[in-house]
C-alpha positions in Angstrom: 99.0 99.6 59.3 98.1 97.4 62.1 100.9 95.8 64.0 100.0 92.5 65.5 100.9 92.2 69.0 101.6 89.4 71.3 98.5 88.2 72.8 99.8 87.0 76.0 101.7 90.5 76.6 98.4 92.2 75.5 96.4 89.9 78.2 99.2 90.7 80.8 99.2 94.4 79.8 95.3 94.7 80.2 95.0 92.9 83.7 97.9 95.1 85.0 96.1 98.4 83.5 92.8 97.1 85.3 94.4 96.8 88.5 96.1 100.3 87.9 92.5 101.6 87.2 91.1 99.9 90.6 94.2 101.5 92.6 93.6 104.8 91.1 89.8 104.7 92.1 90.4 103.8 95.5 92.8 106.6 95.9 90.3 109.0 94.3 87.6 107.8 96.9 90.2 108.0 99.7 90.8 111.6 98.8 87.3 112.5 98.4 86.4 111.1 101.7 89.4 112.8 103.3 88.6 116.1 101.8 84.9 115.7 103.2 86.1 114.8 106.8 88.4 117.8 106.6 85.3 120.1 106.2 84.9 120.6 102.3 81.4 120.5 101.4 79.8 117.9 99.2 78.5 121.1 96.9 82.2 122.0 96.4 83.4 118.4 95.7 80.8 118.2 93.2 81.7 121.3 91.6 85.4 120.2 91.5 84.5 117.0 90.1 81.9 118.2 87.6 79.2 115.7 89.0 76.0 116.4 91.3 76.0 116.5 94.8 73.8 113.4 95.2 76.6 111.6 93.1 79.3 112.7 95.6 77.1 111.5 98.4 77.1 108.1 96.8 80.6 108.1 96.2 81.0 109.1 100.0 79.3 106.0 101.0 81.4 103.9 99.0 84.6 105.5 100.2 83.7 104.7 103.7 84.0 100.9 102.8 86.2 100.7 99.8 88.8 103.5 100.7 89.7 103.6 104.4 93.0 105.0 105.5 96.2 103.2 104.7 96.8 100.9 107.4 100.3 101.8 109.1 103.0 99.4 108.0 101.0 98.3 104.7 100.3 99.4 101.2 96.6 99.7 101.5 93.6 100.3 103.6 92.0 97.1 102.8 93.6 93.7 101.7 91.8 93.9 98.4 93.7 96.9 97.8 97.1 95.4 98.6 96.6 92.8 96.2 95.4 95.3 93.6 98.6 97.4 94.3 100.6 94.3 93.5 98.8 93.4 90.5 99.3 96.9 89.3 103.1 96.6 89.8 103.6 99.0 92.8 104.8 96.2 95.3 106.4 92.9 94.7 104.4 89.5 95.2 106.6 88.6 98.6 105.7 91.9 99.9 102.1 91.3 99.1 101.8 88.0 100.5 103.5 89.0 103.8 100.9 92.0 104.2 98.0 89.7 103.4 99.4 87.0 105.7 99.7 89.5 108.6 96.4 91.3 108.0 93.8 91.4 110.6 90.7 90.3 109.1 87.1 90.8 110.4 85.8 87.8 111.8 82.8 86.2 109.8 79.1 86.6 111.3 78.3 83.9 113.8 75.8 81.4 112.3 72.2 81.7 113.3 70.1 78.6 114.3 68.4 78.9 110.7 70.8 77.6 107.9 68.8 78.8 105.3 69.2 82.4 106.7 72.9 81.8 107.0 72.9 80.9 103.4 71.9 84.5 102.2 74.0 86.5 104.8 76.2 89.0 103.2 80.0 88.6 103.7 81.8 90.5 106.2 83.2 93.5 104.4 86.7 93.0 105.9 86.7 89.4 106.1 89.1 87.0 104.2 86.4 85.8 101.8 85.5 89.1 100.8 88.8 90.8 100.6 91.3 88.1 99.3 88.7 85.9 97.7 87.5 89.1 95.5 91.3 89.7 94.8 91.3 86.3 93.5 88.3 86.6 91.5 89.2 89.7 89.9 92.7 88.2 89.0 94.8 90.4 91.3 96.3 87.2 92.9 97.1 84.0 91.4 95.7 80.7 92.7 99.2 79.8 94.0 99.4 83.0 96.1 95.9 82.5 97.4 96.9 78.8 98.6 99.7 80.1 100.1 98.0 83.0 102.2 95.2 80.6 103.1 97.7 78.0 104.3 99.6 80.4 106.3 96.6 81.8 108.1 95.5 78.3 108.8 98.5 77.5 110.8 
């Protein structure tokens, strides 16, 4: 017997569960990095997690970028994580907006004298576009939240 669920509720639940999955993965990477920095070998981490040592090495490379320590006074190590925590229901939207407005974003790379080169440069990892823009793309922010944050930062 199949019970037909409300599609709007299912879409909302799916988005919240995706955000929880992202938050859990960031937490896993942060724990992994902190254990390694605390002296646990990659071999031991591989044994505990049931993966190869090279897999742990790759995870640690991602962890250095995606899972820094939580910034004091915030709910994440990156602006993206703060937005994901809100989408997962861990913090309310007003708190998320306040943290993202107060966040110190990395400055974009200065343009070169070659416009074609500038077009293909990677975004700054800690920059607004990479962090908040990616959160918007992944559905962790509404268009209205994005606009409010952008307007507040422009002032």
